[in-house]
C-alpha positions, 0 to 999 in steps of 0.5 A: 633529299634533293642535292643542289650544287650551284656552280659546280658545273661552272667549275668544270666538275662532272657528275660522279660516274660520268667520265670518271671512276667515282661511283654515284652510289657513294652519294657524294654531292655530285652524285648523278642520281640521288638515292636513299642515304644509308649509314655508310653514305650519309656523311658523303652527302655533305662532301665532294668526291675525290673526282670532283675535288680533282676537277676543281683543282684542274680548273683552278690550275688552268685559271692560274696559268692565265694570271700574269701579275 
């Protein structure tokens, strides 16, 4: 299975296991090295890890700090 997250790097997200506490072996969308999915990790392939979500939140918070409407 090939994982592709178009735009994730543009949202300042790092791959799981690189500079964060998320384990790439859990096989979330941003796993740095896709591996064979198991019964325990199958559903993870369709969601972001808590680390990725935090990267997205931080990025959006930075964006909103520049908005002056």
